[in-house]
Every structure is written in structure tokens, then in C-alpha cells.
N, C-alpha and C positions, 0 to 999 in steps of 0.2 A: 202723322208724324213730323206731319211740313208746317202744323198750326206749332211745332215748338221750336224747329228746328229749321234753316235757311239751309236749304242741302244745294251745297255748291257743284255737287258731284259724285263717280260714281271713279271705279282701280277696278281694271278686274288684270289680270296676268297672261289671258289670251291677247295676245296683239289686234287677231283681226277682229273685235271689240272694240278696238280704239274708238272713237267719234259717232259710234253708235248710243241709242240712247234706250233706258229701262223706266219702264210710267213717265217719263221728258224729263230724265233724269242724264244726262249724259257721260258716258263712260269717258274720262279724260286723261289717262294713261296705267300704266302699270308698277308694280309694285315698286321700281325702279328711278322713277316721274312725283313720286309722292311729296318730298322734299320742295321741289322746281312748283310743281300745285301748292303746297302750301303759305311759300311766301307771295306767291303772284295774286296765290287769294286772301291771305290775310284768314289763312284757316283755323280755329281754335281748339276745335272736338274733331278727332279721327273715332269712328266707332269702326272696330276692327268683326266684322259678323259671320268670316267663314269658321262655322260650329265645326268642320271632317276637313279636318287641314294634319301633315305630319308636323310635331312636337319642333324637329329645325325648320320645319318653314314657317312657321308659326314664329321662330323665336328670330330666326332674320328678315320676315315684315318690322316686328316688331322692334328690333332692332332701327331700321332704317326709319319709321315712325318719331323713334326716338330724336333721328337728325331736325324733327324738327320742333317750333316752340308749341304746336299742339296737345291739349292735353290728350290722354289716351282710351277710351275706353271700349269692353272686347263683351263681345257674344259668348256665354259657357252654355256646355255642352247642350245635349238634346236632350235629356234626364231635368234639368234647369228649369228650358223652356215650360214641357209641358207642367211642371209644376207650379210655375209662374205666368199667369197665361198673359196679363200684360206687357208687349213684348221691349218699350223702352226701359220700362223698371228690371227688365232682366238683367241688362246690363251690366258688368261691374266694373270695378277699379285694376287695370295690369299689374296683376303680380309678382315677387321675385321669379317665384317658378314657373313663370311663361316666356320666360329667360335663358330657363338651363337649358332646352332645344333636348331633353330626354326623352332616348323611346317611352312607350308604355313597356313594362315589365311584364311576359309570359312567365305564369306557371302552369308548375302540375298539383291542378288543384283537387282532385284524384285522393294522391298520395299525401296530403294534408289531411284531407278529408276522415279519412284513414284512420290519422292519429289521435284525431279529435271530435271525432263523432261517439257521440256517447259516454265520451270518460272524463273524468273531473280533475278539471287544468288551475290552475296554481298561478296567479302571476302578481312578483311580488313589486312594490314601489307601480302598482297596478293604479295610481292619482294621477301621474304623471305623463307629462309629453308621448316618449315614449309606450309606456305599459298603460296609459288608456288605450291608447290605438292598436296598440294590440289586444287586448281586451273587446275593444269592436270588431273586430278583424276574426278573434277565434270564435266571437258567438253567431260567426256567418257559418261555420262548420259543424252547426249543432252539439259543441260538447252537450253531455247529460247537466253537470252543475260547470262552474264557471268562481271562482273561488278567489278575488281580488284584497289583498294585503299591504295599507298603507298607512303610515304615523302619521299625518295630514290629513286629517278626516273631513275637511271640506271638499279636495276633492275628488276623495273617495266617496264622497256623497253625489256629486256631481255621476262621476257614471254611473256609481250603481244606479241612478234615478234616471238615468239615459235610455242605461242598455235594461230597465225594466220595464221600462213603459214603449219599447221597441220591441223585444224577445220575450214577448210573457209566459212563453213554454222550457225555458232556460231555469234552471234554481241560481240563480245568482247571489251568493255570499262575498257581503264585503266585511273585511275583519278591520279592528281598527290594534291596529300592532307591530310591530320596530321589529326589523332583522337582528340587530342590535340582542334581544330580550330571548335569550334561547331559548326557555322554559315557557314563556306566552307564546312561543314560535311552535315549540311541539307539541301543543297544544293544538296549533291549528292540522299539522298535519296530522297526528293522532285521531282527531275526530274528524278530515277529508279524505286523510290516502290518494294522495294526486296523485294519477299518470301520469303526469306532465310539468315541469315548473320552468317558468319564462322569471330568472333573475334581473329582475331590472332597477329594483330597490340601491340606488347609490346616493352618493352627493356626490357633482358635477363641476360646480363651479369653482375653476381654475384661482382664481386672485382670494374667493375667500376661503377654499381649504389650504393653501399658502399662510395663510393670518393663523387658521387652526388644524393644524397637522392632522391631531390625534384624533381631534372630533372624524377627519376623510379615512384614519385608522380605525379605529371606532366600525364606523361609518359600512366600509367599502368591504374591505379587510378582514374584517370578524361580523362581518354580517351573513354577507358573504360563503363564512368558513362556518358558520352554525347554520344556513342553510343547503349547503352542499352534504354536510354528516346528518340534518333529518333527511334531506334526500334517500341515499343509502340507507339508514333506519329505517325506512320506512318504505322501501322498496319502489321508488319513482323510475320509471323507464327512462325516459328522458329528460336532462338537466340545460339548459341552454340560459347561459351567461348573456348578458347586453355589453359588451367592450370598450373599447374607443380607439381612435388612431393613434390618441396622447397617452397610451398602455407601449406606444413604440420609442423605442433611444426613451425616455420619458426624462423633460427637462421641469415638470414640477411634482406634487406629493401626489393630489389627485391622479393623474396619467400613473404614476410609482405604484401605488397602492391596487390602480387595474391592473395593469403590468402583475400586482404577487397574486390577485385573481386567479389571470386566467392561469397562473404556473399550481396554485390548489389544485382548479379545476383538473387539468391535465395528470395532475401528482394521484391528486383524488380517481381519476377516473383506473390508471391499475391496479386498485387494491378492491375494485367497486363492478357487481353489477347493474346499477347504475349506469348508464351513459351521457357522461360529463362531455358535455363542446361551448364555445362562447364562439359568438359571431361580431367583431370589428367591423365597425360604418365610423366616417367623423359626422359632422355637422350637422343634423334635422333643421333647414326653415322650420321657423315660429313655433321651437321649442321653448321652453320657459329659461329666463335668462340666456334665448339668443342674441345673435344680434336683428336679423331683421325687426324683431318687435320693438327693439329698442329705437331701430333708427325714423321707423314710423313716428315713435312718440313726438323726438327729437322735432322731428320733418314739420308735427301736428302743432310743436308749440312755436316753430319760426326758427326752432336753428338755436346753438350752433350743432350739426351731426359731427361727434367726435368716433374718428376712426385711428387708431392704434400710431399704428406705420402704412406708408404710404406704400408699400412691397411687402406687406404684408398678404398671406394668402389660405384657403382654406378649401376642402373639400367639402361639396352641399349635396343633402337628397331632402327630401321630400318626405312626411314623419310616413305619411302609408306607403310610399316605397320602400323607404325601410325596414318599417315591420314588415311588408309582405315576402322581401327575401329573408328577412329571421324565420318565418313559419316555412320556405321553401328548406333554408338549410337545416333549419332541425328533421327534416326527413331523409338528408340526405348523412346527417350522424352516428355516426358508428362509436363515435366515444371519443376524445383526447383530442380533437379537431380544434385547431383554431376557423372558422370562415370568415373572411376579408371581402369584405363587397365592395365589387366597383365604383366606386364615388363620381367617374370621369373626370374630364379637369377639376384641374384646382381651379378657382375662382376668387380675383381681390376684392376684399373687401372693399377699402376705397370704391373700386370699379360699381361694387353693390352700389352704397352710397350716393354716386353720381347717378347713376340705375332712375333707384329709388326716387330721388328729386326731382328728376329731371318725369317718370310718368305720374308727380302730382301735378305735373305743368307749372315744371316755376326749376330756374335754372341754377344750378351750385355754381358757388362761391357770389353770385348776384343777389337769389332772393333768399336764398339759405347757404349760408358758410358749411366750409366743409374746416373743421377744426382736428389736428394733428397731435394724438397725447399721448404719444411713447409709448412702447412693449410694457405691459403689466407682470406683474412678479410671475417667475415662471412662464409667460407666456413666451411660444418659438411663432418665428416668422413662417418657417413652410411645418407641416404636420407630415406623416409617413404611416401605410397606410401596414409596413410591413418591416422585419427587424431585417440587421443587417446578415445575423446568421441564419434567419426565415426562407426558404425557395417557395415559389407559390404551383398549387395543383390544381389542374381546372377539375370539375366538377362536369354534370348535366346538363351545366344551369352558368351561361355564358358571362353571368353577371356576379358571378358566388367562386371564389377559391380557398383553398385552404393552404394556409404556411405548415409547413414542415413542421412538426411536432418536435419540440426539445423534450431535453432526457431529465424530466425534473424527477426526485424523490420527494416520498411522503412524511420520511421521516425525517429528510432535511424539508422540509417545511414545516413540520414541526419545531424540530431546535428554532429556524425563523422565527413563527407566531412566538415561541416562551420568547425573545430578543422584545418581541413589539411588545406584549405582554406586562413585561418589565416596564418598557415606559410610559404606556398606560398607567401604570399603578403608580411611577416613582419621579414624574417626571410631568412640568404644568406644559402651553402652548406657547408659553416664551421660548421654551427650552429651543428654538426653532435649531440649532447648527445640529445640537446633541442627537433628536429625529433623524436630520438628514444626512448625519455619518451615521445611522446604526441600517439607513435606508437605504444607502450606499455597499454598506455590508450586505444586506440581502434581496436587493437589486440590482446586479451588476449594469446595468446598461442605464441605471438611471442617474442623467447629466445635470441635475440641480445644482444651481450655484449657495454654498456653504455658507 
């Protein structure tokens, strides 16, 4: 290592070790001394080498490192070290996930395995960020068959090839189909008769759906309605809807459609033997269209990094973390619940931009400019995870709660869907005012501007 780096010194939080040396390298101080040591010695690179450390301590030490002008690289976990024999090549850049400081999630894997093992599991939207991670985690519980449905063939092909390479004993069925197409979807249900359904297929991009609201209705509302009805018809045991914090007091069409999807599954649950539930969570780091990949691209180009408002905040969770909690919530579902995941503390998007720039060894507004662009159509400053009329009930898992179910009648839902069908048949995406007015009647909590 000395051939490639001039090691100035080491850091250890044990104050009794300060001034001792390891292999000729002096321990200069504790974590709190890092900024001073870096300044005095013109440090260019900090190597973070503690593999076994709590997320809270990792977050605290990395924040101290950010007070310096040095680039930070981090040693991954033991598994990655085993795969990569060259120690120096194992170091990676610090990711924003490292700064969340969230504890590792503990799961009751036995209950999850009982529901999945030797069963046929269907995932809609299985090529997407959440859907593909659902597939990755589901196969670890040894299902008999995994049926992956997606309309976008490229992502579908990628996840199919990945799983077939790693799980040769599990039947992987990749099906190109749209949840909008009831006839095609019925072919899938009739052929495979799934035991569990995870419904992740949806249009999720808020500004794009403001421009094309009818597409959100077709895909999110009627796609969900088709899938819900077929789950009932073909005797599915449990149906899990992937929902969003944007369904709470929605200010945009996307969120309003997802709230209506929650209402559909709660109403359908009353008249079906299938157990329907929804899992609601906030933003996931690194998902398609999310802010972190965008910021990284902007930094790589030299900026500017664009933030809509300096005060805008969001709840964040890693994709594997969110999906593992979805699987755990499935074991709790008796039907009709909306499960709410504990997303931790809200994060300022502006702070994320600053952190990512610093983690790249650059200075915000010196090397990379941060530009405030203004809120986009339908966008909130703050997201909520609960509606005002809902209460929270604890589950056996400390990061999963149940929102108090609302009284939703299926006949009323069908009347609402008839109104939406009329819109689809008679209006265009240009008639946004009429579409929003109708949606305000259908989803009373929708607060979108007309």
C-alpha cells in the first residue's frame, strides 16, 4: 500500500492508543481530530476501514470526514472482501446510503419462507426498481415458480437472465404483458394460478403524470383493478399492493391514483376470500427516476446540480430495505390493511446534494453549483406517510405499522370507476381541469390545483 499512498497516520477512537504506532504508522487521534489532522497535513484521501461498525457510528464518522476537503473511500463488508482479493481495489466511494445511519432490519424469515417456499409467486412490474428487488429476495425463499410480468422487455430480460443464472433450480417465467390488458393478464393468471401476488406495476413519475393524467388512470387505477379482480377469480391467497407516501393527501394525479388503488384493495377485501393489503413507503434510493442517480450524473458533468426548493424534504429508504419490509408485512396481512413503513427521519434534498458533492471530493457552489429550480407541477415540499383520518397500530415488527382502515364500499368504488372510464372514453390528456375536478369527487383527500 505504501507504494501507492503516502500514509500520514491512523485514527482510533480508543484514546489510550493515541501516539502508538502500527507497522510504523502513528495513531494521530480520535474521530473528532480528523478535521484538524487533515488541515495540518493537507490530506487528500481518507480510507474508512472499519468493516464491523454500527450504522449510527458510520454516519457520525463520515459526517466528520465531510468537514474536510479530502475524498473519502470506504471498505465494504466482509463478503465483498472475500470476493475481491486485492484489498485496495475493494475500496468504494461513499454512497448516500452510508449517511442515512439506519439500523439493519431484522426479519422473521421463517414466516416469510412458509408463505413462499414451493409456491407460485407473481410479481407485476417485475422489471422495475422495486419489482426486480422483490424478485431477487423472493427467490431466496425457494419458491416453486416465480412469474415476472412487465411491459418493458429490456428490464424484464435483465432480471430474468440474472435470476436464471443464480437460481437454476427455480422456474423463472418472464412474461411480457401490460396490467392494462385484462385479456392478456387473465391468460397469465389462468396458466400459472399464483399463490401470492405482489403488484408493483405503476406509473410513478409525478411531473410526467401531471402532463398525461389519463395514462396514470389507465395504468395505476385500471391496471390495479384488473389485477385485483383476477386475483379474486383465480383464488390467490394474498395480494400486496405497493403504494406510496404520495397517496396521502395527494397534491398530484399520480398520488391520487395510488390512493384510489388503496381504496380498491380495501373494498375488494370485504367481498373476496383473497387477503388484500397495501404497503406504503416513501422514496427509495437509487430507483429509476430518483434524485440520487440524477445528482450523480449532474456532478459527473460538472454541474449544476438542480434542486427544486431549498426546503424540500423526503423520506428515504434503500430498495432492499423497503422490499424486505414488504415481505415481512405480507406475513402480517389478514386483509384490508394499509401497512406503513417507518422511513426514519425526513431528509432535505438540498443537504443530499451538498453531501454527494462533498463525497465526490468537491466543494458545493465552488466546484459544483447548486441551482434552485422551483417546485414542479404537483410536487409537495413535505410528504406524509399517514392521512389525517387514520391512526397507527403497532405490529410485531418495530418498523411496520398499520393505518386504521377506512370504510370503503365496493359498489361505490365501481361507480367511481365508471366515472373514470367515461373520462378515458371521452376526454383527452389536454382536458386536465376536467380530469382533476372528477378526481376530486372520487378521492376526497386529493388537493391538486385545478
